[in-house]
C-alpha positions as CSV (number, residue, x, y, z in Angstrom):
1,X,18.5,3.7,9.6
2,X,18.7,0.1,8.7
3,X,15.8,-1.5,6.7
4,X,13.6,-3.9,8.6
5,X,12.3,-7.2,7.5
6,X,8.6,-6.5,7.5
7,X,6.0,-6.6,4.8
8,X,3.0,-4.5,4.2
9,X,2.8,-4.2,0.5
10,X,5.9,-1.7,-0.1
11,X,8.1,1.7,-1.6
12,X,10.6,4.0,-2.9
13,X,10.8,4.7,-6.6
14,X,14.0,2.7,-6.9
15,X,12.5,-0.7,-7.4
16,X,15.0,-3.1,-9.0
17,X,12.8,-4.0,-11.9
18,X,11.1,-1.8,-14.6
19,X,7.7,-2.2,-15.6
20,X,8.8,-2.9,-19.2
21,X,10.6,-5.9,-17.9
22,X,7.3,-7.5,-16.7
23,X,6.5,-9.1,-20.1
24,X,3.1,-10.2,-21.1
25,X,0.4,-8.4,-23.0
26,X,-3.2,-7.2,-22.7
27,X,-5.2,-9.9,-20.8
28,X,-7.7,-12.1,-22.5
29,X,-8.7,-15.6,-23.4
30,X,-7.1,-17.5,-26.4
31,X,-5.4,-20.6,-27.5
32,X,-2.2,-19.7,-25.6
33,X,-3.8,-18.4,-22.5
34,X,-3.4,-21.5,-20.4
35,X,0.4,-21.5,-21.0
36,X,0.6,-17.9,-19.7
37,X,2.0,-17.1,-16.3
38,X,-0.2,-15.4,-13.7
39,X,1.5,-12.2,-12.8
40,X,1.1,-10.7,-9.3
41,X,2.5,-7.5,-8.0
42,X,2.2,-5.0,-5.1
43,X,2.5,-1.3,-4.5
44,X,6.0,-0.4,-3.5
45,X,5.4,1.4,-0.2
46,X,8.5,0.1,1.6
47,X,12.1,-1.0,0.7
48,X,11.9,-2.7,-2.8
49,X,14.7,-5.2,-1.9
50,X,12.6,-6.4,0.9
51,X,9.6,-7.0,-1.5
52,X,11.8,-8.7,-4.0
53,X,12.7,-11.2,-1.3
54,X,9.3,-11.8,0.1
55,X,6.8,-11.8,-2.7
56,X,8.1,-14.7,-4.5
57,X,7.1,-16.8,-1.5
58,X,3.6,-15.4,-2.0
59,X,3.6,-16.4,-5.7
60,X,4.7,-19.9,-4.6
61,X,1.6,-20.2,-2.5
62,X,-0.7,-18.9,-5.2
63,X,1.0,-21.5,-7.6
64,X,0.4,-24.2,-5.2
65,X,-3.3,-23.3,-4.8
66,X,-4.0,-22.8,-8.6
67,X,-1.8,-25.2,-10.3
68,X,-0.5,-22.2,-12.5
69,X,2.9,-20.7,-13.1
70,X,2.8,-17.5,-11.0
71,X,5.4,-14.8,-11.1
72,X,5.9,-11.7,-8.8
73,X,6.5,-8.7,-11.0
74,X,8.2,-5.8,-9.1
75,X,7.4,-2.3,-10.3
76,X,9.0,1.1,-10.1
77,X,6.4,3.0,-8.3
78,X,2.7,3.2,-7.4
79,X,1.6,4.4,-10.8
80,X,3.5,1.5,-12.5
81,X,1.5,-1.2,-10.7
82,X,-1.9,0.5,-11.7
83,X,-0.6,0.6,-15.3
84,X,0.5,-3.0,-15.2
85,X,-2.8,-4.1,-13.9
86,X,-4.7,-2.0,-16.5
87,X,-2.9,-3.6,-19.5
88,X,-2.9,-7.1,-18.1
89,X,0.8,-7.5,-17.3
90,X,-0.4,-8.4,-13.9
91,X,-3.7,-10.2,-12.9
92,X,-3.7,-10.0,-9.2
93,X,-2.3,-7.1,-7.0
94,X,-1.8,-6.1,-3.5
95,X,-3.2,-2.4,-3.7
96,X,-3.6,0.4,-1.3
97,X,-7.1,2.0,-1.1
98,X,-6.3,4.7,-3.6
99,X,-4.3,2.5,-6.0
100,X,-7.1,0.0,-6.0
101,X,-9.7,2.8,-6.8
102,X,-7.5,4.0,-9.7
103,X,-7.0,0.5,-11.0
104,X,-10.8,-0.3,-10.9
105,X,-11.4,3.1,-12.6
106,X,-9.2,1.9,-15.5
107,X,-10.4,-1.8,-15.4
108,X,-14.2,-2.0,-15.0
109,X,-15.2,-5.1,-13.4
110,X,-12.1,-5.5,-11.2
111,X,-12.8,-6.6,-7.8
112,X,-11.3,-6.2,-4.3
113,X,-11.6,-9.8,-2.9
114,X,-9.7,-9.9,0.3
115,X,-8.1,-7.6,2.9
116,X,-6.3,-8.2,6.1
117,X,-8.2,-8.2,9.4
118,X,-6.6,-4.7,10.1
119,X,-7.5,-3.1,6.7
120,X,-11.2,-2.1,7.4
121,X,-10.1,0.2,10.1
122,X,-6.6,1.6,9.1
123,X,-4.9,4.7,10.4
124,X,-2.2,7.2,9.5
125,X,0.0,9.0,12.0
126,X,1.5,12.4,11.8
127,X,5.0,12.5,13.3
128,X,7.4,15.3,13.9
129,X,11.0,15.9,14.8
130,X,11.2,17.0,18.4
131,X,13.3,20.1,17.4
132,X,10.1,21.3,15.5
133,X,8.6,22.5,18.8
134,X,5.3,20.6,17.9
135,X,3.6,18.5,20.6
136,X,1.0,15.7,20.4
137,X,-2.7,16.9,20.1
138,X,-5.9,15.0,20.7
139,X,-8.2,16.5,18.1
140,X,-7.9,17.1,14.2
141,X,-7.8,20.9,14.5
142,X,-4.4,20.5,16.1
143,X,-3.2,20.0,12.4
144,X,-3.4,23.7,11.9
145,X,-0.4,24.0,14.1
146,X,1.7,22.4,11.2
147,X,1.5,25.7,9.4
148,X,4.9,27.2,8.8
149,X,6.6,23.8,9.2
150,X,8.3,21.6,6.5
151,X,6.3,18.5,5.7
152,X,6.8,15.2,3.8
153,X,4.2,12.8,2.5
154,X,5.2,9.3,1.4
155,X,4.3,8.3,-2.3
156,X,2.2,10.8,-4.2
157,X,-0.6,8.1,-4.6
158,X,-0.3,6.4,-1.1
159,X,-3.5,6.1,0.7
160,X,-2.2,6.3,4.3
161,X,0.9,8.3,3.3
162,X,-0.8,11.1,1.2
163,X,-4.4,10.8,0.3
164,X,-6.0,10.6,3.9
165,X,-3.4,12.8,5.6
166,X,-4.1,15.5,3.0
167,X,-7.9,15.0,3.5
168,X,-7.7,15.3,7.2
169,X,-5.4,18.4,6.8
170,X,-8.0,20.1,4.7
171,X,-10.8,19.1,7.0
172,X,-8.9,20.8,9.8
173,X,-8.6,24.0,7.6
174,X,-4.8,23.5,6.8
175,X,-3.9,24.1,3.1
176,X,-0.5,22.9,1.7
177,X,0.1,26.5,0.8
178,X,0.4,27.2,4.5
179,X,3.3,24.8,5.1
180,X,6.9,26.1,4.7
181,X,7.8,25.3,1.2
182,X,6.2,22.6,-0.9
183,X,5.6,19.3,0.8
184,X,8.0,16.6,-0.1
185,X,7.2,13.0,-1.3
186,X,9.7,10.6,0.2
187,X,8.3,7.7,-1.8
188,X,7.7,5.1,1.1
189,X,6.7,5.1,4.7
190,X,10.0,4.0,6.0
191,X,11.7,6.7,4.0
192,X,9.3,9.4,5.7
193,X,10.2,8.1,9.2
194,X,13.9,8.6,8.1
195,X,13.7,12.1,6.8
196,X,11.8,13.2,9.9
197,X,14.2,11.5,12.2
198,X,17.1,13.1,10.3
199,X,15.4,16.5,10.6
200,X,15.3,16.9,6.8
201,X,11.6,17.6,7.2
202,X,9.9,18.6,10.4
203,X,6.8,16.7,10.0
204,X,5.6,13.7,8.1
205,X,2.6,11.4,7.5
206,X,3.1,7.7,7.7
207,X,1.3,4.3,7.8
208,X,0.6,3.4,11.4
209,X,1.6,-0.2,11.0
210,X,4.9,0.6,9.5
211,X,5.6,3.1,12.4
212,X,4.8,0.3,14.9
213,X,7.1,-2.1,13.2
214,X,9.8,0.5,13.1
215,X,9.6,1.2,16.9
216,X,9.4,-2.5,17.7
217,X,12.5,-3.2,15.7
218,X,14.2,-0.2,17.5
219,X,15.1,1.4,14.2
220,X,13.9,4.9,15.0
221,X,15.3,7.2,17.8
222,X,12.3,8.1,19.9
223,X,14.3,10.9,21.4
224,X,14.1,12.6,18.2
225,X,10.6,11.9,16.8
226,X,7.2,12.2,18.4
227,X,3.8,11.1,17.2
228,X,1.5,14.0,17.1
229,X,-1.8,12.6,16.0
230,X,-3.6,9.3,15.0
231,X,-6.2,9.8,12.3
232,X,-9.7,8.3,12.4
233,X,-9.9,4.8,10.6
234,X,-10.5,4.2,6.9
235,X,-10.4,1.2,4.5
236,X,-6.9,0.6,2.9
237,X,-4.9,-2.4,1.6
238,X,-6.5,-5.2,-0.3
239,X,-6.0,-7.8,-3.1
240,X,-7.5,-6.7,-6.4
241,X,-8.2,-9.2,-9.2
242,X,-8.9,-8.5,-12.8
243,X,-12.4,-9.4,-14.2
244,X,-11.0,-11.8,-16.8
245,X,-8.9,-14.0,-14.5
246,X,-11.0,-17.1,-15.0
247,X,-11.3,-16.6,-18.7
248,X,-7.6,-16.3,-18.9
249,X,-6.5,-19.1,-16.6
250,X,-9.5,-21.3,-16.3
251,X,-12.8,-21.4,-14.5
252,X,-12.4,-21.5,-10.7
253,X,-9.0,-19.6,-10.6
254,X,-10.4,-16.7,-8.7
255,X,-12.1,-18.9,-6.1
256,X,-8.9,-20.9,-5.6
257,X,-7.0,-17.7,-4.9
258,X,-9.7,-16.4,-2.6
259,X,-9.9,-19.8,-0.8
260,X,-6.2,-19.7,-0.1
261,X,-6.3,-16.2,1.3
262,X,-9.3,-16.7,3.5
263,X,-8.1,-20.2,4.7
264,X,-4.8,-19.0,6.0
265,X,-4.6,-20.3,9.5
266,X,-2.2,-19.0,12.3
267,X,-2.1,-22.5,13.7
268,X,-0.3,-23.8,10.7
269,X,3.3,-22.8,10.6
270,X,3.6,-22.0,7.0
271,X,0.4,-19.9,7.1
272,X,1.5,-18.2,10.3
273,X,4.7,-17.1,8.6
274,X,3.0,-15.6,5.6
275,X,0.4,-13.8,7.9
276,X,3.3,-12.4,9.9
277,X,5.0,-11.0,6.8
278,X,1.7,-9.1,6.1
279,X,1.4,-8.0,9.7
280,X,-2.0,-9.7,10.0
281,X,-3.8,-12.4,11.8
282,X,-6.0,-13.4,8.9
283,X,-7.5,-12.3,5.6
284,X,-11.2,-11.5,5.4
285,X,-13.5,-10.9,2.4
286,X,-13.4,-7.4,0.8
287,X,-15.8,-5.6,-1.5
288,X,-15.5,-2.5,-3.7
289,X,-18.0,-0.5,-1.8
290,X,-15.7,-0.4,1.2
291,X,-13.5,2.1,-0.8
292,X,-16.4,4.4,-1.8
293,X,-15.0,7.0,0.8
294,X,-11.5,6.7,-0.7
295,X,-12.9,7.2,-4.1
296,X,-14.7,10.3,-3.1
297,X,-11.6,11.8,-1.4
298,X,-9.5,10.9,-4.5
299,X,-11.9,12.8,-6.8
300,X,-12.0,15.8,-4.4
301,X,-8.2,16.0,-4.6
302,X,-8.0,15.4,-8.3
303,X,-6.2,12.0,-8.1
304,X,-8.6,10.2,-10.4
305,X,-8.4,10.8,-14.2
């Protein structure tokens, strides 16, 4: 399956740069702080080569808005972006619901400042290879029919590719031990679609937006894959900022970043292109409390330290 040119915030564990290449040190103010580069990053939930082409353009817009040197720092996996945020190698990150909660748990005072217009009511899809014999169902209790089938999540700490799908499975009374073999972890949403389409796994859980983009691009054979169920909505992706951003880079830096995001306008060509890359019509304010449910589920599943 060819990789599509679509951005959500991205995936597999084979990113082209290691966290150790990020540079920088623990964040904080000081005599050399103004000369530091503001580091941004994103969870790798899709093809890392795609992200390495697209996020530098995001960094350019942040640089224009703040007057700072801004660098996109690719990371190896979801855990790496949380760690880089914790130690101050990055100061602003595009996080999923779970990774944002994990990062805030490690960096008290960090704030979710903006999300896309679609992120307050996000959804996962359960998909299956048609040879599995599974058919679409309308209610969550249909998830019990997955017992005895092979199954793949995305990344182990993906909100839409693992956390919420596992939550809904447990709510329906389906435990992982009832699947055939241990569940797989493909590393990314597009990889999950691929392994299900190939028949390597009978069932998978994916981000709805990535699925729609894949279908629109005609990069999945719909004669082989069927959507079984769409989950209820939950809060997901958002921009997370460190609490010491203004201390490190100057008063008003956070406001400049937020003003840029909230001011993106589809009527302007440059803004429209950036919004299209994020699969959104606009960015809207976000707040930490929107992710309380994600935090509760993460604690229930043992995904917070």
